[in-house]
NULOGU-897913 format. One line per 3 residues: number of its first residue (from 1); their letters; for each residue y, x, z of C-alpha. Coordinates in nm, 2 decimals, decimal comma, always signed. Example, Ala and Ser with C-alpha at 12.3 -4.5 7.8 and 13.67 -1.06 7.14 Angstrom:
<pts>
1> as> -0,45 +1,23 +0,78 ~ -0,11 +1,37 +0,71;
</pts>
This chain:
<pts>
1> mnh> +5,24 -1,63 -5,76 ~ +5,06 -1,85 -5,51 ~ +4,73 -1,76 -5,69;
4> kig> +4,79 -1,39 -5,63 ~ +4,87 -1,45 -5,26 ~ +4,54 -1,64 -5,22;
7> iis> +4,34 -1,35 -5,37 ~ +4,51 -1,09 -5,15 ~ +4,44 -1,31 -4,84;
10> lvv> +4,07 -1,34 -4,93 ~ +4,04 -0,96 -4,98 ~ +4,20 -0,89 -4,64;
13> fvl> +3,96 -1,15 -4,47 ~ +3,65 -0,98 -4,62 ~ +3,77 -0,63 -4,51;
16> lvl> +3,82 -0,76 -4,16 ~ +3,47 -0,91 -4,15 ~ +3,32 -0,58 -4,27;
19> lsg> +3,51 -0,38 -4,02 ~ +3,41 -0,60 -3,73 ~ +3,04 -0,56 -3,84;
22> cvs> +3,08 -0,18 -3,84 ~ +3,23 -0,14 -3,50 ~ +3,02 -0,39 -3,31;
25> spd> +2,68 -0,30 -3,17 ~ +2,43 -0,49 -2,96 ~ +2,43 -0,43 -2,59;
28> sgk> +2,18 -0,17 -2,51 ~ +2,16 -0,28 -2,14 ~ +2,22 -0,10 -1,82;
31> gtl> +2,00 +0,03 -1,54 ~ +2,01 +0,15 -1,18 ~ +1,88 +0,49 -1,05;
34> ils> +1,75 +0,52 -0,70 ~ +1,74 +0,89 -0,61 ~ +1,60 +1,08 -0,32;
37> ssp> +1,50 +1,44 -0,25 ~ +1,37 +1,70 -0,01 ~ +1,59 +1,82 +0,15;
40> tgs> +1,82 +1,52 +0,18 ~ +2,19 +1,57 +0,11 ~ +2,13 +1,73 -0,23;
43> evy> +2,41 +1,69 -0,48 ~ +2,33 +1,47 -0,78 ~ +2,47 +1,54 -1,12;
46> ldn> +2,42 +1,29 -1,40 ~ +2,51 +1,43 -1,75 ~ +2,69 +1,71 -1,56;
49> qyr> +2,90 +1,47 -1,36 ~ +2,88 +1,46 -0,98 ~ +2,75 +1,12 -0,85;
52> gtt> +2,70 +1,17 -0,48 ~ +2,44 +1,32 -0,24 ~ +2,08 +1,20 -0,18;
55> pvt> +1,97 +0,94 -0,09 ~ +2,19 +0,76 -0,34 ~ +2,18 +0,46 -0,57;
58> ipe> +2,37 +0,48 -0,90 ~ +2,42 +0,14 -1,07 ~ +2,55 +0,04 -1,41;
61> iva> +2,41 +0,33 -1,61 ~ +2,39 +0,28 -1,99 ~ +2,03 +0,27 -2,10;
64> gph> +1,91 +0,57 -2,30 ~ +1,86 +0,94 -2,26 ~ +2,04 +1,13 -1,98;
67> tle> +2,02 +1,46 -1,79 ~ +1,96 +1,44 -1,41 ~ +2,02 +1,74 -1,18;
70> yrh> +1,99 +1,81 -0,81 ~ +2,17 +2,09 -0,64 ~ +2,15 +2,21 -0,28;
73> agy> +2,27 +2,54 -0,11 ~ +1,98 +2,78 -0,06 ~ +1,75 +2,60 -0,30;
76> qsw> +1,68 +2,63 -0,67 ~ +1,85 +2,36 -0,89 ~ +1,62 +2,09 -1,01;
79> sta> +1,69 +1,93 -1,35 ~ +1,52 +1,71 -1,61 ~ +1,57 +1,48 -1,90;
82> itv> +1,53 +1,11 -1,82 ~ +1,54 +0,78 -2,01 ~ +1,72 +0,50 -1,83;
85> tkg> +1,59 +0,15 -1,89 ~ +1,70 -0,19 -1,77 ~ +1,62 -0,26 -1,41;
88> ssn> +1,57 +0,00 -1,13 ~ +1,41 +0,35 -1,16 ~ +1,31 +0,57 -0,87;
91> yya> +1,33 +0,95 -0,89 ~ +1,23 +1,20 -0,62 ~ +1,26 +1,58 -0,63;
94> alt> +1,13 +1,85 -0,39 ~ +1,36 +2,14 -0,43 ~ +1,22 +2,50 -0,40;
97> pqa> +1,39 +2,74 -0,16 ~ +1,56 +3,04 -0,32 ~ +1,43 +3,39 -0,26;
100> taq> +1,58 +3,56 +0,05 ~ +1,73 +3,84 -0,15 ~ +1,84 +3,88 -0,51;
103> lpg> +1,91 +4,22 -0,67 ~ +2,20 +4,28 -0,90 ~ +2,12 +4,18 -1,25;
106> eit> +1,84 +3,94 -1,15 ~ +1,84 +3,59 -1,29 ~ +1,75 +3,29 -1,08;
109> rts> +1,53 +3,06 -1,29 ~ +1,54 +2,69 -1,24 ~ +1,23 +2,47 -1,26;
112> tpi> +1,22 +2,14 -1,44 ~ +0,93 +1,95 -1,28 ~ +0,83 +1,60 -1,39;
115> ptp> +1,00 +1,34 -1,17 ~ +0,76 +1,17 -0,93 ~ +0,79 +0,86 -0,71;
118> apt> +0,90 +0,91 -0,36 ~ +0,62 +0,91 -0,10 ~ +0,58 +0,56 +0,04;
121> evt> +0,42 +0,37 +0,34 ~ +0,37 -0,01 +0,36 ~ +0,24 -0,24 +0,63;
124> iqv> +0,17 -0,62 +0,64 ~ +0,11 -0,89 +0,90 ~ +0,05 -1,26 +0,87;
127> gkk> +0,20 -1,55 +1,06 ~ -0,11 -1,77 +1,06 ~ -0,46 -1,63 +1,05;
130> mmi> -0,57 -1,98 +0,99 ~ -0,35 -2,22 +0,79 ~ -0,40 -2,58 +0,68;
133> igd> -0,36 -2,69 +0,32 ~ +0,00 -2,81 +0,29 ~ +0,13 -2,56 +0,53;
136> snl> +0,34 -2,24 +0,45 ~ +0,25 -1,90 +0,57 ~ +0,49 -1,61 +0,65;
139> fsg> +0,39 -1,25 +0,55 ~ +0,61 -0,96 +0,67 ~ +0,60 -0,58 +0,73;
142> rav> +0,77 -0,25 +0,68 ~ +0,81 -0,02 +0,38 ~ +0,92 +0,35 +0,37;
145> gtd> +1,03 +0,53 +0,06 ~ +1,07 +0,22 -0,16 ~ +1,32 -0,06 -0,20;
148> qvl> +1,06 -0,32 -0,32 ~ +0,70 -0,42 -0,24 ~ +0,44 -0,60 -0,46;
151> ltl> +0,23 -0,89 -0,31 ~ -0,10 -0,98 -0,47 ~ -0,33 -1,26 -0,34;
154> ygp> -0,70 -1,28 -0,38 ~ -0,91 -1,59 -0,29 ~ -1,11 -1,88 -0,42;
157> gky> -1,02 -2,09 -0,73 ~ -0,73 -1,95 -0,94 ~ -0,69 -1,66 -0,71;
160> agg> -1,04 -1,52 -0,77 ~ -0,91 -1,25 -1,00 ~ -0,59 -1,18 -0,80;
163> vsl> -0,25 -1,33 -0,86 ~ +0,07 -1,13 -0,84 ~ +0,30 -1,35 -0,63;
166> vqq> +0,63 -1,16 -0,60 ~ +0,81 -0,83 -0,61 ~ +0,99 -0,86 -0,28;
169> nvd> +1,30 -0,66 -0,18 ~ +1,30 -0,43 +0,13 ~ +1,61 -0,46 +0,35;
172> glg> +1,83 -0,18 +0,49 ~ +1,62 -0,17 +0,80 ~ +1,30 -0,10 +0,60;
175> tws> +1,15 -0,44 +0,66 ~ +1,04 -0,72 +0,42 ~ +0,92 -1,08 +0,45;
178> ytw> +0,78 -1,35 +0,21 ~ +0,69 -1,71 +0,27 ~ +0,39 -1,84 +0,07;
181> npg> +0,41 -2,21 +0,02 ~ +0,13 -2,32 -0,21 ~ +0,16 -2,69 -0,13;
184> ssv> -0,17 -2,89 -0,17 ~ -0,28 -2,71 -0,49 ~ -0,49 -2,45 -0,31;
187> dsg> -0,86 -2,44 -0,23 ~ -1,00 -2,39 +0,12 ~ -1,17 -2,06 +0,20;
190> syt> -1,10 -1,69 +0,28 ~ -0,80 -1,51 +0,13 ~ -0,68 -1,15 +0,11;
193> miv> -0,31 -1,06 +0,07 ~ -0,24 -0,70 -0,05 ~ +0,10 -0,54 -0,03;
196> sdp> +0,18 -0,22 -0,23 ~ +0,47 -0,01 -0,35 ~ +0,58 -0,07 -0,71;
199> wkt> +0,38 +0,24 -0,83 ~ +0,07 +0,12 -0,63 ~ +0,03 +0,46 -0,47;
202> tse> -0,03 +0,31 -0,13 ~ -0,13 -0,04 -0,01 ~ -0,24 -0,24 +0,28;
205> rie> -0,43 -0,57 +0,31 ~ -0,48 -0,86 +0,55 ~ -0,72 -1,15 +0,55;
208> ftv> -0,66 -1,51 +0,65 ~ -0,83 -1,85 +0,61 ~ -0,71 -2,17 +0,44;
211> igg> -0,86 -2,49 +0,59 ~ -0,85 -2,85 +0,47 ~ -0,91 -3,07 +0,16;
214> glv> -1,27 -3,15 +0,26 ~ -1,49 -3,38 +0,47 ~ -1,68 -3,37 +0,80;
217> sis> -1,99 -3,58 +0,84 ~ -2,23 -3,66 +1,12 ~ -2,57 -3,84 +1,16;
220> pss> -2,81 -3,86 +1,46 ~ -3,19 -3,81 +1,46 ~ -3,21 -4,15 +1,64;
223> ysa> -2,97 -4,44 +1,67 ~ -3,13 -4,56 +1,99 ~ -3,25 -4,34 +2,28;
226> gtg> -3,32 -4,34 +2,65 ~ -3,18 -4,11 +2,92 ~ -3,36 -3,77 +2,92;
229> dvv> -3,42 -3,79 +2,54 ~ -3,30 -3,52 +2,30 ~ -3,10 -3,65 +2,01;
232> tfs> -3,01 -3,41 +1,72 ~ -2,67 -3,45 +1,56 ~ -2,61 -3,28 +1,23;
235> gqc> -2,38 -3,30 +0,93 ~ -2,16 -3,11 +0,68 ~ -1,82 -2,96 +0,69;
238> ttg> -1,65 -2,88 +0,36 ~ -1,30 -2,81 +0,48 ~ -1,35 -2,44 +0,50;
241> apn> -1,34 -2,44 +0,89 ~ -1,57 -2,20 +1,06 ~ -1,64 -2,44 +1,35;
244> vil> -1,66 -2,80 +1,45 ~ -1,60 -2,98 +1,78 ~ -1,81 -3,27 +1,92;
247> vly> -1,65 -3,53 +2,15 ~ -1,86 -3,82 +2,30 ~ -1,71 -4,16 +2,39;
250> gpg> -1,89 -4,44 +2,57 ~ -1,90 -4,65 +2,89 ~ -1,82 -4,52 +3,24;
253> qya> -1,72 -4,15 +3,27 ~ -1,73 -4,12 +2,89 ~ -1,45 -4,38 +2,83;
256> ggi> -1,19 -4,11 +2,79 ~ -1,41 -3,89 +2,58 ~ -1,60 -3,57 +2,69;
259> elg> -1,59 -3,26 +2,47 ~ -1,94 -3,13 +2,43 ~ -1,86 -2,79 +2,27;
262> tfs> -1,77 -2,60 +1,96 ~ -2,04 -2,52 +1,71 ~ -2,05 -2,29 +1,41;
265> vla> -2,05 -2,41 +1,05 ~ -2,34 -2,23 +0,86 ~ -2,31 -2,06 +0,52;
268> dkt> -2,44 -2,37 +0,35 ~ -2,15 -2,57 +0,51 ~ -2,38 -2,76 +0,75;
271> wif> -2,38 -2,77 +1,13 ~ -2,64 -2,89 +1,40 ~ -2,64 -2,97 +1,77;
274> kyt> -2,93 -3,09 +2,00 ~ -2,80 -3,31 +2,28 ~ -3,01 -3,40 +2,59;
277> lds> -2,90 -3,74 +2,72 ~ -2,81 -3,71 +3,09 ~ -3,01 -3,93 +3,33;
280> tmp> -2,68 -4,06 +3,48 ~ -2,55 -4,20 +3,15 ~ -2,48 -4,57 +3,17;
283> tgv> -2,65 -4,81 +2,94 ~ -2,44 -4,90 +2,64 ~ -2,30 -4,81 +2,30;
286> ytm> -2,17 -4,46 +2,24 ~ -1,97 -4,30 +1,97 ~ -2,00 -3,93 +1,88;
289> yvy> -1,70 -3,78 +1,70 ~ -1,70 -3,45 +1,51 ~ -1,38 -3,26 +1,41;
292> dvp> -1,33 -2,95 +1,21 ~ -1,12 -2,68 +1,38 ~ -0,82 -2,73 +1,37;
295> kts> -0,88 -3,10 +1,32 ~ -0,79 -3,15 +0,95 ~ -1,08 -3,40 +0,91;
298> sgn> -1,33 -3,59 +1,12 ~ -1,64 -3,81 +1,12 ~ -1,82 -4,03 +1,37;
301> vqf> -2,14 -4,22 +1,44 ~ -2,25 -4,48 +1,69 ~ -2,58 -4,49 +1,89;
304> tvg> -2,71 -4,67 +2,19 ~ -2,85 -4,54 +2,52 ~ -3,09 -4,73 +2,76;
307> yas> -3,17 -5,03 +2,54 ~ -3,53 -5,12 +2,47 ~ -3,62 -5,02 +2,12;
</pts>
């Protein structure tokens, strides 16, 4: 008797396992529809069920085929077959006005155009046109007709071919912002940040400079000179800065340092400055300092004025 009960229990267990396998199915996922139209206020029907008026966002839609329809008084209905996937999908429809008169027996035909993305407009601005390696930089702007923007960065090193940084959300006021914080793993040089809508139908760019991670050097044409002489100072600047500043320290009025000017860094990363020694300069030892702009690195050299050579 116990043996028969055991067999019956086993059969029941197997049937339950088979039944559970038949009724279960993997989750096909859900998506979100972001719908807009011209004119706005059009009624939206998904699978013949009313879901609100445009602009409208419909979340938690089972992935797969569906029927989408727009209706608006005085306009021809707009309908099409769509396939919902995981994530967000944007659909925009421009409804066609109906004819002013319709004779008895005439049939109003509805068009089924292919859904197209809503028209978009994006802008971008940068917080720091010149940032130092180790700093962060804030990018912001506005976006119309889209709830997300794409940011792509071009520049030296790993950014030479362009790197997609983020797909950033647009807030309810139509603005977006993103803080780029590369740390120290970035090369100095010129960069371009491009913002676009998700379909890349429109874009805008802005340029900025990253400075740092290099050296500034200086050397004189003579280490000993007299008043009235011309001494040429030159060197290199590999920090990516476009300019260097020279400051002279020495005896007398030069004790607190006198800034001699700002000078351009050439394409080969060198700079040069010819300095005529003033006849009123006291005899003594002087130190010429060179800084890149905005002072991420510096160099200096000493020379004498007024001593017999």
